N, C-alpha and C positions, 0 to 999 in steps of 0.2 A: 566506575567510570573511566575507558580504558586509560592508562598513560601516553598522551602523545609527544611527539622529539620536534622540536626547533622544525627540523626539516620536512617534518609531516605537516606543520602548518603553513609553511611557504608552498610546501605542493597546492595547497588549498587554493593558496591566493593566487598562483600561479592559472589554475584550474578555473576562477571566478572571472580571470580576465586580464590581470595585474601585468606588468610589462616587465617588471621587478619586483622581488618582495624579500622581506628580513624581518628578524625578531631580536625584538631588544628589550632586557632584562630591568623593572622599573628602578630597583636598585643601582643598576648601572648606569641608567638614566640622571637619577637625582645627583651623579657626580659628574656628568658630562659639562661639557663651557657654559653652557645658552642658560642650562637649569640651574647656573651657580651664579653667573657673570649679569643677567638681565637685571635681578632687584637692584646690584648698584648702579646702574646706568641710569641716565636722568630720564625721565618721565619725555614721552612721546605722544604726540597726536598727528601721527602721521596718517594717511590715504588707508584706507581699508580698516581704522584699527579700532575699535571698541572698546578703550579705555578704564572706562570707567565700572563700577560696580553701582549694587545701587542704594549705596550711602553715598556715592561721588567721591570714594576712594581710589587709588590708581593699584589696577590690579595686572602684577608683572609675573605673578609664579604661577607656575600649574598647581591645581588642586585634583590629587589621586582620586579617584572616584574608589569607595570599600570595596575589595575582594580583588582590585585587578593586578597582577605582578609581572605583565608584561606585556608588551605591545606590538602587534604585527605592522610592520611599514610596509603600505602601498605604492608603487610608481607607475604612472604611467607615461609612456615616450608621447612627445610633442615634436614630432617631426618638422624640419625647416619648410620643409615645402608643402604645411596646413596651418599656418600660422592663426588661422580663425579659432583653432582648439583652445587660444587664449587669449581672445577679444572678450573682454567684458561687456554685457551688454546690459542696456538701461532696462532696471526693474528684473534681468534672467541672473542668472551666475554663467562662467562661461562653458563651453561648449565641453573640454576636457573635461572640469571639474564636477559636470553632471555625469560623466561616464564614470570617473572615480569616487563618488557616492554609491552608481548604481555597483559598481564591482565590489564596494564595501559591503553593501548591503547582499549580495549575492552569498560574498565570504561567511556573512555575520549566518544567513540562512543555513548554509554545508556546517557552519560549526553548531548550529543551534541541535542539527540532526544529531551531534556527536554528542552531547550533553555537554558541550563548551557553552559557558557563560561569556558573553562578551558586551563591549562598549565604543559608541561609536564616537570618537572626541571629535568636537568642532575644529573647522578650520582656524578662528581665532583663540590664543592663550586664554585671553580676556572672558571668552565665552564658553569655557570648558576644553581646550585645546592641548597641544604639547607641541612643543618645539620642535617641528617636522624635520630642519637636516639633520641636526645633534641625532634624533633618534636614528636618521638614514643611517650617519656615519657607526652608532656604536650596532645598528643592523649588519654594517659588513655591505653596504650598496656603493658608498663610493669616502669622499674626504670634504671636508669643506677647501674651495680654492681661491687663490688671491682674488676671484671676482665676490666672493664673501657668498655664494650660492654651492648647493654639492654640484661634486663632477663626479660622475659615475666610468668605468671604463667604458661600459660598451656606448652609454648616449652621451657623454657631457655633461651639461647642466641643461637640456633637452628635455627633462623631465617634468613631472608636479607630482606631489605626494599627499598622501593621507595617510591613519592610525586608526587601528582597531584595538580595543582591548582586551586582554584575555584575563581569565582566571586561572592561567594554567602558570605555574613557578619554572620559567623554561631559559634557559640558559640564551645568551648574547650570540648571534652571529658574524659578529665584529667586534670591536674594527677590523678594517681589511690590511691596514698598510700602505693602498694605495695612495701614491702621493706624487702625479704628474707635473705638479706645480713648482717642485725643488728644482727642477732643469730646463722647464719651461723658456724660452727664449719671447716668447708672444706677449708682450706689455700691455694687459687689458687694462689696466689702473688708467692709463693714458687714455683709452677711449672714449671713457665716460663724458656724455655732454655737460654734467653738471661738475666735473671735477670732484666728485665725491669721494675719491682715494688718493687725493691731492698732498693730505697730511696727516700726521701720526695725531688722533684724539686722546686713544686710550692708551694707557698704562699698566703694564704689569702691576706695578705695587696700587695701582688703584682697584683693579678690580680681582685682584687674589690670585690669577694665574697665568700662566705663559699663553695660553689660546685665546686669542684676541678677532675683534671685529676684521674682519679685510688680513686675518693670518698675523698680522701686524699692529693693528690699532687703529688703521687707517680708513676705515671704512665710515664714510659721516652719512647717517640716514635721512637726517634734516635736508640735505642737500639730494639726496637721491627723492625725496620727499619732493620736492618741489620742481621737479623732471614729469614724476607720477600726478602733480596737480596742470602743470600745462598740458599733461595728454589729455585729461578732463574736461579741458577748456577744448581740446582739438579734434573731440568725440565727431564719428560720421555717421550718416545714414546708409543702411546697407541692408543688402535683400540675404537674408540669412534665414531659408527654410527650415534650417533644424530649432533654431528660437520661436520664430515667428511665420503663421502662415498669413497674417494681415497686411504684409507688406513690409517698406523697411525699418530698419529697427535701430535706433541712434547705438553706438557700437564705441568702445575705449580701445584703442590698440593703445599700452601701456609699454614702455621703451626695454628694449631687449638687448641693449646694446652690448651691458657685460656678459649677456648669455651666447651671446652670437661670436664674441668678439673670442672665447675658447675654442679652439683648436681641435680639441676633444670630444668625438660623436660626430664630427662631420664627413 
């Protein structure tokens, strides 16, 4: 089989429709912040999380498929003027995530033609996924911002991510060192509807490293989940032909205040 470079894999990903793409080596990912601190954090029963395995145990770590040595992360732009890409529809996925799944399948087809074995990671860690934001940082797409989201130079936080595993031992294409938050004067923390960034709840000594949720340990995902639950209770009937041709369908517009408050990508 031909030897491929990380740059060639990224080219394949962009040709498949990904807005941005990068490569992260599995050995680098195993040392990245989320991959090491999540098992030390409290158990979480948040919206959209499938926490428990077959024996009712909490699954917080990544289980790497045999033979997977690197990961290509795919990013798809969610423009501010097209919010429906991010709406969750009852019994369906988001439009944006459906597009990402299609991009991933196209990339896998290209890879297969080149003799490369691939693995489609699930979106959820508890169902065989990877920590996408940290993977994107190691792949050089951006940094984790004060809003606890990935911030890219091109699109800010207005992107969504998926990952494909490869049997190629490729070098990571990041981190890039990009960090707009270090000089930003926008107080995105203060705009949260539930004050999820109001106080420090994680310490370096507890999690064993300096990189913390919200950068300084002040992101409370349980408060963020309160807002997500309220959003679910306020779902609306909408006409979305791309999802349903049978008439209106219930749509959940999850809060994106932390995303929208970031000046990057606007």
